[in-house]
C-alpha positions in Angstrom: 0.0 -0.1 0.0 3.0 2.4 0.8 4.3 1.7 -2.6 0.9 2.6 -4.5 0.9 5.9 -2.5 4.6 6.9 -3.1 3.8 6.1 -6.7 0.6 8.3 -6.6 2.5 11.3 -4.8 5.3 10.9 -7.6 2.9 11.2 -10.5 1.2 14.1 -8.7 4.3 15.8 -8.4 5.5 15.3 -12.0 2.3 16.7 -13.1 2.6 19.8 -10.8 6.4 20.5 -12.2 5.0 20.4 -16.0 2.4 22.5 -15.1 4.8 25.0 -13.3 7.4 25.0 -16.3 5.5 24.9 -19.4 8.6 26.5 -21.5 10.2 23.2 -21.4 7.9 22.1 -24.1 9.2 22.5 -27.6 7.0 22.3 -30.8 8.5 21.2 -33.8 6.8 20.8 -37.2 6.2 17.1 -38.1 8.7 15.9 -40.4 6.3 14.8 -43.1 4.9 18.3 -43.0 8.2 19.8 -43.8 9.0 17.6 -46.1 5.5 17.8 -47.8 6.1 21.7 -47.8 9.8 21.5 -49.2 8.6 19.4 -52.4 5.6 21.3 -52.8 7.6 24.6 -53.1 10.2 22.5 -55.6 7.8 21.4 -57.7 6.2 24.9 -57.8 9.5 26.4 -58.8 10.2 23.6 -61.6 6.7 24.2 -63.1 7.1 28.1 -63.2 10.1 27.5 -65.6 8.1 25.4 -68.0 5.2 26.4 -70.3 2.0 26.2 -68.7 0.2 22.8 -68.2 -1.3 21.4 -71.3 -5.0 20.4 -71.3 -4.8 17.1 -73.4 -4.8 14.1 -71.3 -1.7 12.6 -72.8 0.4 15.8 -73.0 -0.4 16.0 -69.5 1.0 12.7 -68.5 4.3 13.5 -70.4 4.2 17.1 -68.7 3.9 15.2 -65.3 6.7 12.8 -66.1 8.9 15.9 -67.2 8.3 17.5 -63.9 9.1 14.4 -61.9 12.2 14.0 -63.8 13.4 17.8 -63.1 12.6 17.6 -59.6 14.6 14.3 -59.2 17.4 16.0 -60.8 17.4 18.8 -58.6 17.2 16.7 -55.6 20.2 14.8 -56.8 22.3 18.1 -57.0 21.4 18.9 -53.4 24.1 18.2 -50.8 23.1 15.1 -48.5 22.7 15.8 -44.8 
């Protein structure tokens, strides 16, 4: 019974300490969100250099393949971290 009481008070103390010092919490954007924003910006930059997207279905697929290839080329040129 003593062990359960000590555990309860330890949990209670931890809860009080974390509420007293909320600045210890660090918020970081999730990695997938940052990665998606980076790739989206990279795709936007590549598309800005090309002609407008074609409306024809076949040409649109070729355009998407071209964009994918240019994005991969740019990613290959970047230094690895």
